[in-house]
N, C-alpha and C positions, 0 to 999 in steps of 0.2 A: 238588500238580501239577494244573493246570487245562487245559481244552481250549485256551484261548488260548496257554498255554505250549507245547503241542504244535504249534499252528499256527505260532507264532513259530520254533520249532526247525526245522520243515519249510519255512520261508519259503514258505508255501502260496500267497501272492499271485502267485508266479511259476509255479505249476503249470500254469495254462492255456497257457503258452508251450510246454510239453512237448506238449500236445494239438495245438496248431497245427503243431508240428514233425512229428508223426505224420501229420496231414492232408496237409501239403505233400508229405511223402515218398511217400504213397500215390498222390496225384494225379499227381505227376511220374513215378512208376514206370509208372502207367497210360498217361500221355502217350507215354512212350518206346515202350511196346509197341504202342500204336495208331499211332504214327508209322511203325513198321515195316510197317504194313498200308497206309499211304498217307496223303496229306495230308487227304483228306476224313474218314477215320476219326479222325485226330488232332484235328480241329476239334470232334468230339463231346465232348471233355473239358470244354468250357465249359457243356454242356447237361445233364450228368448230375446229377439232383437227389438221388439216394440212393446208388446203387451206384458210388461213385467209384473203388472198387478195381478194378472190371472183373473180379471173381472171383466164385466161388461161396461166399465166406466168409460164415459165419453171423453173426448178431448176437453170439453168444457169442465168436467169434473177435475181433470188433472190441472187445468189452468186455474180453477178456483182454489184448489189446494195450495198450489205454489203461490198464488197471489195473496191469499188470506194469511198464510204463515209468513210471507215476506212483509206484509203490512204489520203483523204482530211484532216482528223483529225490529223494523224501522221505528215503529211507534215506541217500542221499549227503549231504543237508543235515544230518541228525542226526549223521553221522560227522564232518562239518565242525566242528560245535560240540564234539564229543568230542575230536578231535585238538587243537582250539584252546583247550581249557578253561583251561590255565595262562596262555596269552597273554591271553585275554579278561579274566581276573581283574585283570590289570594295565592293560590298554589299552581294554577294552570291557566294563565291569562290568555293563552292562544286559542282556547275553545271559543266557538262562535258567539255564545251569549256574553262571555267575559270580555271578548274583543269588540263587542258592540255591533256585530254583523247582523244580529237578529234579536228581536225583543224576547224577553223571558215569557211574556204572556202568549206570544205567537207559538212558541215552542210547546208550552203547556197545552194549548188548544189543539195544535196539530198532532202531537203525540197521543193525546187522549182520543181524538177522533179516529186516528188510524187503528187504535186498539179496539174501540167500540165497533167500527165497521168490520174488523177482522172477526170478532166474536159473532156478529150477526151472520157473516158469510159462512163461517164454520158450522154454526148451529143449524141454519136453514139447509145448507148443503147436506149435512148428515141426516137431518130429520126427514127431508122430503125427496131427496134424489139418490141416496146411497143404495147401490145394489151390490150383491156379492154372488159370484158364480164360478164354480170350478168345472161345470158341465153345461149342458144345454139348458138346465133348469136355473131360473133366476129367482132368488128370494128377495123380496122387497120389504124393508123395514117400514111398517105403516105408522103414520102419525098417531100418537096417543099411547103407544106401548112404551115401557121403560127404556127399551133399547133405542128408541127414536130420540131420546134426550141425552144419550151418551155424548154426542157431539157438543151440545150446549154445556154439559157439565165439564168436559175436558177444556173447552174454549174459555169458560169463565175461570177455571182453576189456573190455566196458563196465564191469563190476563192478571189474575190476582198475584201469582208468583212473580211475574215481571214487575208489577208495581211494588210488591213487598221488597224485592231485592233493591230496586232503585231508592226506596225510602229508607232502608236499613243498612245498606252496605257500608256506609261511613261510620256507623255506630256499633254494628254487630260484627265481631271479628270472624264468625263462622258463617256469614252470609254467602260465602263462596259456594256452599252446598245449595243455597236457594238459586244462585245463578246456574248451577248444574241442573237443577230441576227445571229451569226454563228450557234448556236444550233437550232434556228428556221429554218434555211436553211436546216438542216438535215431532219426535219419533212417534209418540202415542197418537197424536192427531193425524199425522200422515198415514199411519196404518189404519186408523178408524175410518178415515174418509175414502180410502181407495181399496182396502182389503178388509182386514179386521185385526184386532189386537191379539197377538199370540205370545207364546213364551219366549221365542227368539227375539222379538221386538222388545219385550220388557227387559231381558238381560242386556241386550245391546244398549238400550236407553240408560240402564243403570251404569254400564261401563262409561258411557259418554258423560253422564252426570259426574262421576268421580274424576274423569279427565278434566272436565271444565272446572270443577272445584279446585283441583290442583293448580291449574293455570291461573285461576282467579286469585288464589292465595299469593302467587307470585306477583300478579298485577297490582295488588294492594300496595306494594312497595316500589312500584315503577318510578314514581316521582322522586323517591329518595335514592334510587339506583342501588338498592341493596335487598337482601333476602334475610328475614329474621328467623325463619324456621326451616328445618330440613324435612320433616315428616310429610308435608304436602307433596313433595316431589315424588313420593312413591305412588300417589294417586295417578300420576301421568302414565304409569305403566299398567294401570288396571285393565285397559282394553286387551292387553296381551293375554291375560289369564282367561277372560271371557272367550276370546277368539280360539284359544287352545282348547277350552272346554267344548266349544262347538265342534271341533275335532276333525275338520277335513284336512288330511295330511298330504295334499298335493304339493308339488314343487312350487307352483304358483303361490300357494298360501305361505310357504316358508320364506320365499323371496320377499313377499309383501311384509311379513312379520319382521324380517331382518331389516328391511328398508325403514320401517316405522321406528324400530329401536335405534337405528343409527341416527335418524333425523332428530328424534327427541333428545338423544344423548348429546348430539352436536350442538343443539340449542342450549342445553344446560351448561355445556362447556364455555359458552359466552359469559356465564356468571362465575363459574368456579375454576375455569382453566386459564382464563386471561388475567393478566396483571390488573387490568382495568375492567371491572365488571360492566356489562352492557345489558341491563335488565330489559330495556325497551326492545332491543333486537331479539332477545330471547322470547319475549311475549309475542311479538309479531310472528316469529317462526312457529311457535306452538299454536297460535291461532290458525296459521296456514296449514297446520297438520290436522285440523279437524276433519277434512275430507279423507285423510289417511286413516283416521279412526273408523270412519264409515267404510272405506275400502277394505280395511282389515276385517271388519265384520262380514263383509260380502265375500272376501276371499276365503273366509273360514267355512262358508257354505258352498264354495266352488262357483260363485257367480262371477265369471270372468269379465264379461262386457261391462256390467255396472261398476265393478271394481276398478276397471281401467278408466272409466269416466271420472270416478273420484280421484284417481291418480293424476289425470290431466288437469282437473280443477286445482288440485294442490300445486301443480307446476305453475299455473297461471296466477295464483294468489299473490306471490311476492311482487309481481308487476303491478297488480291492482293496489297493493299497499303503498307502493311508491307514488301512486296517483292520488289516493285518498287514504289518510291515516287509519290504521286498524284499531287504534286505542285512543 
């Protein structure tokens, strides 16, 4: 077993997309809270250089959020290979278990442990350390109240959703929506741990759910290099409608929207425009566009700096995918 084997198991090249999900959730939650204070306050979301959360969260809180959700993602990827071990031996023999690079038992134990530790981190962090402040007054969620268990509930639901997808995705044709629910859960937990759940976060999470569902429908046919249905392609453009509904009509937003549309369309051209379809490259490109989905949501609320961060992550992902496969 090598480090490269572990990186391939965890599909680590996609991990930065989890981080941009968290960033987008935090900034959108902050925007919702500032918008409640008035238009002028909400405009400040584009200028905040460091404390995007608008809370008294310490660096430890930020680190814990990124680490726990990263563990949840990697653990889910490990379990994906564990559940698919028999299928991979027949259809995808280059995957680590099928190739004999690591034992199936080790992958089961490692993936399960990562998810359990992630649930514990999220639950304890939210229950005992979460604070929310938009002024000098800090409200602390005390242990024993219903709110103090929101983190536990969200973490367990995300762990269940990840496991359900891995267990069902080869048998249940519409499991793509379960996969989308996994990414929506990242938005929800990111907002819960560092700000609070708001309407902007919920709508953005829904748009990401639909985008990931559309992508996952395509990925189901990757090993056959074909697409069996057209309607899931419409799901890929769902973030456009949510972003327009959020409604910030700056030039920055329209440029971001145009760029997102061009990129997604260009990836679909790899399937429908070329004489020889290339579903694998299309999927890789659409996975790389997840930070663009996050950035589009941020551009729609005029969050310049966080949106640019997402854009630069998007630019870096194809290089990461060359190093470690994204699928």
